[in-house]
Each structure stands twice: as structure tokens, then as C-alpha cells.
C-alpha angles and dihedrals in degrees: 000000000000114000125204089247093055088050091053095049093052091048092050089049088060095047124101125206123174124173122192136170116224125198095233136084118271097249092056092050091047091050089051086066099035102049117066096212089058095039091056090059094064113013113123136016120311112289095029125111125214133197127184113229091172134013116162093173100201136090106287092019122128129228134194125190128187113213118188123193120218087256090058100255113146125215123184121214115197145155146107132296110236107177137010120188102174118246099354108059149007121194119188140153118244132203121173121201139157130247091277091053093252109151114248095174123013119229117301134173117242119201116184118188125192115203117193113235096171105255090007135055130215109216121196120191119197117183124175158212104004119189090237142007087242090060090044090052090049091056093046090060093045095048091046089054094044091051089055085056093045090053090053091047093050090050088056094048 
């Protein structure tokens, strides 16, 4: 028998939360997510390139990002933007698949919050619920590397 507590525990095991402080004002960090030309500079792990094929940045708007590894493997990130509270929060769905449409990561809900710390910003990423702990851990590594790239892009802004 499955209890509510065991369902909650399994769900929390497949949730990713990352918090990072960036040495940039909140509006700049928010815009790095909201503006395609800025997002392409840092999205994806180090060595990956990203292009934006669609970005309708409004609640209900769709987005589609093409992310390519150094080995030439292509991943597509896509979903729908559910909420924008400028410059505090962005909520969107995320599906990752390959060029043949095979799902790499089933739909998750990504919530990114931006907390004003004066000249700095605390960003918290919450992504859930992953289909497996393995997929969650792969995203943790990818986001950690992408956030290193984001810090570099913000320093050049």
C-alpha cells in the first residue's frame, strides 16, 4: 500500500533546488532569462551552444531552445511560460527531447525566483517533478555549469 508520506518522499527525491548569488542587480539577472539574445550566451553546460528558435515571453507563450553539445548532440528544450512576475519570478514547463522527438526528460515545472540583494541577486531554481533521480542529477550538473556561464555573462554585461 502506498501512503501519502511515501508519495511525498518519492516526489521530493525527484525535485531539484539550486540557490546561487550572482554579483549583478536583479533586473540584469532577470533579463538574462527573459531576453533571447542574453539567454543564448549562457544557457546549457559549458561547451554547449544554444540558439532560440521560439521565445514568446508572456504567460501562455511558448519557447523552444536548441542546445548542442561539443560532440554535436542536439537537445531541444521547450514548453510554455505559465507566469511572469517581473523581476521576481518566472514559471514555465520544460520538456527536453532529441532531434527525433524522443523524450530525454519528461515535463517538469521550472520556477526561478530572483531576490534583490542590492548590487547582488539571489536566484533560486526549483524544478520538479523529474521522472527519475538520475534525470534530476543530470539536470543538477547541467544547471550548475550553466550558472557558472551565467555569472561570466553577467560580469561582461
